[in-house]
N, C-alpha and C positions, 0 to 999 in steps of 0.2 A: 370179742363179745363174750361176756360171762355166761356160763351155763350152770344149771343146777347140779347138785351132787347126783341126782337120779340120772341125768343125761350123761354124766361122766361115767358112772358105774355101768351103764349099759354097754359102754365100749370095752368092758372087761369080761363080757360073757364069752363062754366057750362050751365045748362039749365034754370037758374033763371034769366030772363031778367030784373027783378026788382032790382037785385043786381047790383050796378053800376060797380063793378070790373068785374063780369062775362059778363055783357053787353059790356063793353069796350073791353075785351079780344076777345069776339065773333066778334065784328066789325073789330078789328085789323086782326084777322085770315082771314077775307074776303077781306081785303084791298090789292089789288095786287101791289099797288105802295108803300106800307109801306117799310121803310128802314130796311129790314130784317137782314142785317149783322151788323148793327150799335151797338156799345157799347158807343156811344157818346151822352151825355144828350142833348146838344144843337142841334145836328142834328135831333134827334127824336122830341124834343120839337118844333123846328121850323117847322118840317114837320106837326105835329099835329095842330099847330096854323094856318098855311098857307094853308093847303090842305085838311082838314077834317072838317066835321060838326057832327061827332058822339061822340065827347067828350064834355060834358057839362061844365066841369070845369078843368082847368089845375092843380088845387089842387089835384085832383084824380091822375093825371099823376105823380105829385111830390111825393105823398105818395107811389105809385107803384115803382117809380124809386128808392126811398130809400130802399124799400124791395129788389128790384133787386140787388142793390149794396151790401147789406148785404149778400145776397145769392150767390153772384158771386165773392167772394174773393178768 
């Protein structure tokens, strides 16, 4: 079964806020406006670029999206 990027990123949460993946996942989990059902790269990327300040680099998102697509086939 395919899952949304949001559901994938929730599996990356942790307590180490110095880890950029865990910190990003924690912020996403608290973002009530995040496109929770989306499986579309551009929809999520546009949302992050236009509506958030918790992602320092879109390179991190690109790496996570790649892992998401590998795990969501």
